[in-house]
N, C-alpha and C positions, 0 to 999 in steps of 0.2 A: 589372442593377437597382440598388437601393440600396446593396447591399453592395459591388458593384463600384465605384460612385461614391465610396463611403466610403473605399475603398482607394486609388483614383486621386487624389482630392482634394489630399492633403498633398504628393504628389510632383510636382505640376504646377509648371512654371517661372513661370507666372503665377497670379494668384488666381482666374482664371475657373472652373477645375474645382471649386475649393473652393466658390466661391459657387454655382455651378450645383448642386452635390451639396447644399449647405445649403437651396437653394430646393426641391429635390426632397423632401427630409426634412420640411421646414416644410409642404409642401403635403399630406403625409400625417398632420401633426399630431405628428410626432416632433420636438418643439421643442427638447429638450436636445441631441439629436444634431445638429439643425440649427445650434444655437449653436456647438457644437464644430467644425462644418465652416466656418461663416462667419469665426471668429476667425483661422484661418491665412490667410484671403484678404486680411487687411488689410495686412500688411507687404509683400505681393507687388505686383508691377507689374501693370497691365492692368485694374484694377478701380477704380471710383469709391469712395473711402473713405466718403464720405457715404452712398452707397446701402447699402454693406456694414454700416456702423455702425447704419443705421436697421433694416435686416433683423436684425441681430445682437440689437438691443434688442427687437424684435418677437418673436424667438424666446425670449430670456431671460425676458421677462415672464410668459408662461404656464407657463414651466419653473420658476417660483417663485424666480427669482434676481433679485429686484426692484432691489437696489442696483447690480448689474451692468448691468442693463437701463437704469437711469437714467443711468449713466455713458456707455454707448453712444449713447443719445439725445442727451446733452449734447455729445458730440463731433461731432454732425451740424451742418454749416454750409450756407451757400449756399442753393440753391433747395429742398432738402429740409428745411431747418430748421423751417418751419412745420409739417410733418407730424410731425416728431420732437417739437416742442413740445406738439402735441396728445396725443401718447403720454404725455408727462410729466404733463399734466393728468390724463389717465385714470389713471395710476399713483398720483398724489397723492390721488385720490378713492377708492381701494380701501383696504381695511383691509390693515394691514402683515402 
């Protein structure tokens, strides 16, 4: 389950286990936990940094970590940049 995924995620040679564990936690509405799992996926090989940053920002936003969410969305480039930009608009319209 989630506990096992949380334990395996940081030890993986690639970022896939961390991203997948983050996805599972995000799906259950455990946004802070998801963010903590997405972060270690970024420096590892095997994952698209733009995808992970977008998901990291999406987890940080509802977890109340707005500044960090904005930084993650700003790091997104390429074909995922438009979606990240829409998140930035959403965050800009919400009270701080």
